C-alpha positions as CSV (number, residue, x, y, z in Angstrom):
1,M,72.3,7.7,36.8
2,H,71.8,6.3,40.3
3,T,73.6,8.1,43.2
4,R,74.8,6.0,46.0
5,S,74.9,7.4,49.6
6,Y,75.6,5.8,53.0
7,F,73.9,6.3,56.4
8,V,75.2,5.2,59.7
9,S,71.9,5.8,61.5
10,V,69.2,3.1,61.3
11,A,66.6,5.8,61.7
12,S,67.8,7.7,58.7
13,A,68.2,4.7,56.5
14,M,65.6,3.0,54.3
15,A,67.8,0.4,53.0
16,F,68.5,-3.1,52.2
17,F,71.5,-4.9,52.9
18,A,71.9,-6.4,51.6
19,S,75.3,-27.4,50.4
20,A,75.9,-28.4,49.2
21,G,79.0,-30.2,48.6
22,F,77.8,-33.6,49.4
23,C,74.8,-33.5,46.9
24,Q,74.6,-33.5,43.1
25,A,73.1,-30.6,41.4
26,A,69.3,-31.1,40.7
27,D,67.9,-29.6,37.6
28,P,64.2,-28.8,38.4
29,G,61.6,-29.5,35.9
30,A,58.7,-27.1,35.1
31,A,59.4,-23.8,36.8
32,P,59.6,-20.2,35.7
33,G,63.0,-19.6,34.1
34,S,64.9,-16.3,33.6
35,N,68.2,-16.0,31.8
36,S,69.8,-17.9,29.1
37,P,72.1,-20.3,30.8
38,S,75.6,-21.0,29.7
39,N,78.2,-23.0,31.7
40,A,80.9,-21.8,29.4
41,A,79.9,-18.2,29.8
42,Q,79.7,-18.6,33.5
43,A,83.1,-20.3,33.7
44,A,84.6,-17.4,31.7
45,V,83.7,-14.9,34.4
46,T,86.7,-14.7,36.7
47,T,86.2,-14.1,40.4
48,P,88.5,-12.1,42.7
49,R,91.1,-14.1,44.7
50,G,89.3,-13.4,47.9
51,Q,90.9,-12.5,51.2
52,A,91.9,-14.3,54.4
53,L,90.9,-12.4,57.5
54,G,92.5,-11.6,60.8
55,A,91.5,-13.2,64.0
56,S,88.1,-12.1,65.2
57,T,87.8,-10.9,68.9
58,A,84.0,-11.6,68.7
59,T,84.0,-15.4,69.3
60,Q,81.8,-15.7,72.3
61,Q,78.2,-14.4,72.2
62,L,77.9,-11.5,74.6
63,S,74.8,-10.2,76.3
64,L,72.1,-8.8,74.0
65,K,72.8,-5.4,75.0
66,A,76.5,-5.7,74.6
67,M,76.1,-7.1,71.1
68,L,73.8,-4.3,70.1
69,D,76.0,-1.7,71.5
70,S,79.1,-3.2,69.9
71,Y,77.7,-4.0,66.3
72,K,75.6,-1.4,64.6
73,P,73.5,-2.2,61.5
74,Y,75.8,-1.8,58.6
75,P,75.4,1.5,56.6
76,T,73.5,0.4,53.6
77,P,73.7,1.3,49.9
78,Q,70.8,3.3,48.7
79,L,69.3,4.6,45.4
80,S,68.2,8.2,45.2
81,A,66.4,7.7,41.9
82,L,62.7,7.2,42.1
83,P,61.5,3.5,41.4
84,Q,60.1,2.6,38.1
85,E,56.3,2.3,38.0
86,A,56.5,-0.2,35.2
87,H,56.7,-3.2,37.4
88,S,53.0,-4.0,37.0
89,L,51.3,-7.2,38.3
90,I,52.3,-10.3,36.6
91,D,50.0,-13.2,35.7
92,P,51.7,-16.2,37.5
93,L,50.0,-18.6,35.0
94,A,51.4,-16.8,32.0
95,A,53.6,-18.9,29.8
96,D,57.3,-18.6,30.6
97,N,59.8,-20.4,28.3
98,T,63.0,-19.2,29.9
99,A,65.5,-21.5,31.6
100,A,64.8,-23.3,34.9
101,P,67.2,-22.7,37.9
102,K,69.8,-25.2,39.0
103,I,69.7,-26.2,42.6
104,I,72.2,-27.7,45.0
105,A,70.6,-29.5,47.9
106,G,71.2,-28.6,51.5
107,M,71.3,-30.8,54.6
108,P,68.8,-30.3,57.6
109,G,71.3,-31.4,60.3
110,P,70.3,-32.6,63.7
111,K,66.5,-32.7,64.4
112,T,67.1,-30.5,67.6
113,V,69.9,-28.3,68.9
114,E,70.5,-27.0,72.4
115,R,69.5,-23.4,73.0
116,A,71.6,-20.9,74.9
117,A,70.5,-20.3,78.5
118,G,69.0,-17.2,79.7
119,V,67.9,-15.6,76.3
120,A,65.2,-13.1,76.9
121,E,62.1,-13.4,74.7
122,P,61.2,-10.2,72.7
123,A,58.9,-7.8,74.5
124,I,56.1,-7.8,71.9
125,A,54.7,-4.3,71.5
126,A,50.8,-4.1,72.3
127,S,50.3,-2.9,68.8
128,D,51.7,-6.1,67.3
129,V,49.3,-8.3,69.3
130,A,45.7,-9.0,68.5
131,Q,43.5,-11.9,69.8
132,N,46.3,-13.6,71.6
133,S,48.5,-13.9,68.5
134,I,51.2,-11.9,66.9
135,T,50.0,-9.8,63.9
136,P,52.3,-8.5,61.1
137,F,54.1,-5.4,62.5
138,D,54.5,-3.9,59.0
139,Y,52.7,-4.4,55.7
140,G,51.7,-2.3,52.8
141,R,51.5,-1.5,49.2
142,T,52.3,1.4,46.9
143,S,49.4,1.0,44.6
144,L,47.1,-1.8,43.4
145,S,48.6,-1.8,40.0
146,T,52.1,-2.7,41.2
147,V,53.7,-5.8,42.8
148,Y,55.1,-3.9,45.8
149,H,52.9,-5.6,48.4
150,Y,54.6,-7.1,51.5
151,T,54.0,-8.5,55.0
152,D,56.9,-8.4,57.6
153,R,56.5,-10.3,60.8
154,L,58.6,-11.3,63.8
155,L,59.7,-14.9,63.4
156,D,58.1,-17.1,66.1
157,S,60.9,-17.7,68.7
158,E,59.9,-21.4,68.9
159,L,61.1,-21.8,65.2
160,A,64.5,-20.0,65.8
161,D,66.3,-23.3,66.6
162,D,64.5,-25.3,63.9
163,F,65.9,-25.9,60.4
164,P,66.0,-23.9,58.2
165,Y,65.8,-20.8,60.4
166,R,68.8,-21.7,62.5
167,T,71.1,-21.5,59.5
168,V,70.4,-17.8,59.3
169,G,72.1,-15.4,61.7
170,W,74.2,-12.3,62.5
171,L,77.4,-11.7,60.6
172,V,79.4,-9.3,62.8
173,F,82.5,-7.8,61.3
174,V,85.1,-5.1,61.4
175,A,84.9,-3.1,58.1
176,S,87.9,-1.8,56.1
177,N,87.3,1.6,57.9
178,G,87.7,0.0,61.3
179,G,84.0,0.3,62.3
180,S,82.1,-2.6,63.8
181,Y,78.8,-3.6,62.1
182,R,76.4,-6.4,61.5
183,C,74.6,-7.9,58.6
184,T,72.5,-11.0,58.0
185,A,74.0,-14.2,56.4
186,Q,73.1,-18.0,56.0
187,L,75.0,-21.3,55.8
188,I,75.0,-23.1,52.4
189,G,77.6,-25.6,53.5
190,R,79.2,-27.1,56.6
191,S,81.6,-24.1,56.8
192,I,80.3,-21.9,53.8
193,G,78.0,-19.0,54.0
194,V,76.5,-16.5,51.6
195,T,75.7,-12.8,52.3
196,A,75.6,-9.5,50.4
197,G,78.8,-8.5,48.7
198,H,78.9,-5.1,50.6
199,C,79.0,-7.1,53.9
200,V,82.4,-8.5,53.0
201,H,83.8,-5.8,50.7
202,D,83.3,-2.0,50.2
203,G,82.5,-2.3,46.5
204,G,84.7,-0.8,43.8
205,N,87.5,-0.4,46.3
206,K,89.3,-3.4,45.0
207,A,92.2,-4.8,47.2
208,A,91.6,-2.0,49.8
209,G,87.9,-2.9,50.3
210,W,87.9,-6.2,52.3
211,I,86.6,-6.4,55.8
212,R,89.2,-7.0,58.4
213,S,87.6,-9.8,60.6
214,A,84.2,-11.4,61.2
215,T,82.2,-13.9,63.2
216,F,79.0,-15.7,62.3
217,Y,76.3,-16.4,64.9
218,P,73.6,-18.7,63.5
219,G,70.0,-18.7,64.9
220,Y,70.9,-15.5,66.8
221,P,70.2,-14.9,69.7
222,Y,68.9,-18.3,70.7
223,L,71.7,-20.9,69.8
224,G,74.6,-19.4,71.4
225,M,76.9,-20.8,68.7
226,S,79.5,-19.0,66.6
227,A,82.4,-19.5,64.3
228,P,85.1,-17.0,63.1
229,V,85.2,-16.2,59.5
230,Y,88.4,-17.3,57.9
231,W,88.1,-16.2,54.3
232,V,85.8,-14.0,52.2
233,N,85.1,-13.2,48.5
234,T,82.7,-11.4,46.3
235,T,81.8,-11.1,42.6
236,S,84.1,-9.4,40.2
237,G,81.4,-6.8,39.5
238,W,81.2,-5.7,43.1
239,Y,84.9,-5.9,43.7
240,N,85.7,-3.7,40.7
241,N,82.7,-1.4,40.5
242,G,80.3,-1.6,43.4
243,N,77.2,-0.2,41.6
244,L,73.7,-0.7,42.9
245,D,70.9,-2.5,41.1
246,A,73.6,-4.2,38.9
247,G,72.9,-7.8,40.0
248,Y,76.3,-8.6,41.6
249,D,76.1,-7.6,45.3
250,V,76.7,-11.1,46.5
251,G,79.5,-12.4,48.8
252,V,80.6,-15.7,50.3
253,F,82.7,-16.7,53.2
254,T,84.5,-19.7,54.8
255,L,84.3,-20.5,58.5
256,R,86.8,-21.8,61.0
257,K,85.6,-24.6,63.4
258,R,82.7,-23.8,65.7
259,T,83.9,-21.8,68.6
260,G,85.0,-24.1,71.5
261,T,84.7,-27.3,69.5
262,S,86.5,-29.3,66.9
263,V,83.5,-29.6,64.6
264,E,82.2,-27.4,61.7
265,L,79.4,-25.2,62.5
266,G,77.0,-26.5,59.7
267,A,77.4,-30.0,61.2
268,S,75.4,-28.6,64.2
269,T,72.9,-26.5,62.4
270,G,72.6,-28.0,58.9
271,Y,72.7,-25.8,55.8
272,V,70.2,-24.7,53.2
273,S,69.9,-25.4,49.5
274,F,71.0,-22.8,47.1
275,C,70.7,-21.7,43.4
276,T,73.8,-21.7,41.2
277,S,72.4,-20.7,37.8
278,N,69.3,-19.0,36.3
279,C,68.5,-17.6,39.8
280,L,67.1,-14.3,38.4
281,Q,63.6,-15.5,37.6
282,K,61.1,-13.3,35.8
283,Y,58.9,-13.5,39.0
284,W,59.2,-15.5,42.0
285,Y,57.4,-15.8,45.3
286,L,60.2,-15.6,48.0
287,T,60.4,-15.2,51.8
288,Q,63.1,-12.9,53.0
289,L,64.8,-13.5,56.3
290,G,66.9,-10.8,58.2
291,Y,67.7,-8.8,61.2
292,P,66.6,-5.3,60.4
293,G,67.4,-2.7,63.0
294,N,64.1,-1.0,62.7
295,Y,62.2,-4.1,64.1
296,Y,63.0,-4.9,67.7
297,S,66.6,-3.3,67.3
298,G,67.5,-6.1,65.0
299,T,67.8,-8.5,67.8
300,Y,65.4,-11.1,66.6
301,M,64.8,-12.5,63.1
302,T,62.2,-11.0,60.8
303,Q,60.5,-12.7,57.8
304,G,59.1,-10.8,54.9
305,E,56.8,-12.3,52.3
306,H,56.3,-11.0,48.8
307,L,56.3,-11.5,45.1
308,E,59.6,-10.5,43.5
309,V,60.1,-9.4,39.9
310,S,63.3,-9.0,38.0
311,D,62.7,-6.7,34.9
312,T,65.9,-5.1,35.9
313,R,69.2,-6.6,37.0
314,D,68.1,-7.3,40.6
315,Y,64.9,-8.7,42.2
316,L,62.6,-5.8,43.3
317,Y,59.9,-6.2,45.9
318,G,58.0,-4.3,48.7
319,S,59.5,-4.4,52.1
320,G,59.6,-2.3,55.4
321,M,63.0,-3.7,56.4
322,Q,66.0,-1.3,57.0
323,G,69.6,-1.5,58.1
324,G,70.9,-4.8,59.4
325,S,68.9,-6.9,56.9
326,S,71.7,-6.7,54.3
327,G,72.8,-10.1,53.1
328,G,69.6,-11.9,54.3
329,G,68.5,-14.8,52.1
330,H,65.5,-14.8,49.9
331,F,64.1,-18.3,50.0
332,A,61.8,-20.3,47.8
333,N,59.5,-22.8,49.6
334,L,60.7,-21.8,53.1
335,G,60.0,-24.2,56.0
336,D,59.2,-27.9,56.3
337,L,56.0,-29.6,55.5
338,T,54.2,-31.4,58.3
339,S,52.6,-33.8,55.8
340,Y,51.8,-34.1,52.1
341,T,50.4,-36.5,49.5
342,S,52.1,-37.5,46.3
343,G,51.6,-34.9,43.6
344,S,50.6,-32.1,46.0
345,L,54.0,-30.3,45.9
346,G,53.5,-28.7,42.5
347,N,55.8,-28.4,39.7
348,W,58.7,-27.2,41.7
349,P,59.0,-29.2,44.9
350,Y,62.5,-28.1,46.1
351,R,62.4,-26.5,49.5
352,N,64.4,-23.9,51.5
353,V,66.4,-22.7,48.5
354,V,68.3,-19.4,48.6
355,F,67.9,-17.5,45.4
356,A,69.2,-14.0,46.3
357,T,70.5,-11.8,49.1
358,T,69.1,-8.4,50.3
359,S,71.1,-5.6,48.7
360,W,69.8,-2.1,48.5
361,G,66.9,0.4,49.1
362,Y,65.9,4.0,48.6
363,T,67.1,7.2,50.5
364,D,63.4,8.2,50.7
365,A,62.1,6.3,53.7
366,S,58.5,6.5,52.3
367,I,59.5,4.3,49.4
368,K,59.2,0.8,50.8
369,I,60.8,-1.1,48.0
370,Q,64.1,-3.1,48.3
371,G,66.4,-4.8,45.8
372,A,68.1,-8.1,46.1
373,S,71.0,-9.5,43.9
374,S,70.4,-13.1,42.7
375,L,73.2,-15.5,43.4
376,S,74.0,-16.1,39.8
377,G,73.3,-12.5,38.6
378,P,71.8,-11.5,35.2
379,N,72.7,-14.0,32.5
380,N,74.7,-16.0,35.2
381,S,77.3,-13.2,35.1
382,N,78.3,-13.7,38.8
383,N,79.8,-17.2,38.2
384,F,78.4,-18.2,41.6
385,K,79.6,-21.7,40.9
386,G,83.2,-20.3,40.9
387,L,82.6,-18.3,44.2
388,Y,81.3,-21.4,45.9
389,N,84.1,-23.6,44.7
390,G,86.7,-20.9,45.9
391,A,85.1,-21.0,49.3
392,C,85.0,-24.8,49.2
393,T,88.7,-24.9,48.3
394,Q,89.4,-23.0,51.5
395,A,87.1,-25.2,53.6
396,R,88.7,-28.4,52.4
397,A,92.2,-26.9,53.3
398,L,90.9,-26.1,56.8
399,H,88.7,-29.0,57.6
400,G,89.5,-31.8,55.1
401,A,87.9,-33.2,51.9
402,A,84.7,-34.2,53.7
403,S,83.8,-30.5,54.4
404,C,82.4,-29.9,50.8
405,S,82.7,-31.1,47.2
406,P,83.5,-28.7,44.4
407,L,80.6,-28.2,42.0
408,P,81.2,-29.6,38.6
C-alpha cells in the first residue's frame, strides 16, 4: 500500500506535480495503442460539477523576486514505496495491436507575440556551460536494464515566446488551506487549460478540496500576460479518492479574459493539441515541460526528455524535476519542423500533443523517477471528453460560442 506524504520545502521534496474546439477529432493511423477504447464507457463516467473560483489578486505579473516569494512550489504528492524494477527496456519495433489515441488539434496563434520589458535572462551556472553552449544540467539513469534514463535542460529563452512553448506557464493559486502556491499548466483552448488534479483540488477531500482562486501566466516570465481562472474541475477519481499512481490526477480550468484586454488569452498565445482517449500508451517518447523549483528556482521553463512506460496506471519515467513541475504537460512531437519532405514524418505525424500531466514522485530523493497521469486515464476511465466539455460550457457562457466547440 502506498503512503502519501506532503513536503512544503523544495529541498526536501523529490516530487512530481504534477483545442480544440474549432477542430474535428483526428484518429491517427498506425501508432502504438494502449487501452481498449469505449465511448460508451467513457460517457458513463461522471465528472464532478466543478467549482467557480473567487476573484484572484494575482492579475498583474510582479517582479521575479516578488513572484518567487509570494508563490512557493506546491507541496507534491509522493510515494514512499520503492519503484518496481520490472520496467525493463521495451523494443519500440515490437508489435503492438492496442488502440490508437484520439487527438484534438490545437491552434498555433500569431507568429510572434510581444515580450515583457525588463525580464532578466537566467544566470547560467558555469557547470551548465561547455564550449559556448548550454549543456544538460541534470541527466542520469538507474541501471542499464531499465527505462529510467532522462535529460533535463533549461529551455532556450529565445523559444519561450514561440509556439508551443508559450502556451505553457505558471498556474499560481490559493489552495483550500489558504496557502499560496504555483504549479505548471498549459492551454488546450482559447480559454481552457489542463494541469494536475492536485493543482486544483486536494484529492479525496470532495467539496472542501477546491482551490480558492488562481491566475495563469503563459510563457512565464517572458510574455507578461495573464488571465484569472474562473472555474476548475478534476476527475471523479481524484475528487473522491486522491490516490497516487491511480491514473486520475488530472485537472482542467476555464479562464476569464486576458488581463487588461477584452480578448481570450489563447487568441494571443495559441493552444496545443491534446489527447482525449487511449492516451495511456504502452510506451511513448514524450517531452516534459515544467517549472521545477530545484532548477533556477522554478523561474524558467525546463524540458525533460525520456521514454515513458505505462505498465501501471500512470506513465513512469526518469526525471530530476522536483516541486513546481506539477501539472506540466508531456508532449508528443514537441516543437515545429523547419522543413520536411513528404513521407518523412513517420506513421504518427501529429505535433505538440499533450498526453499526460506530471503527478507524483518518491520521498527518497535518490530515486529519480516520476509518474504522470494520462489525460484519459487507464481504459479511458477519466472521461476527459466530459472534463473538456464542462470547461467548454463555462467558456462559452463567459466568452460566447466562438470560444470552443464541445467534443462529440
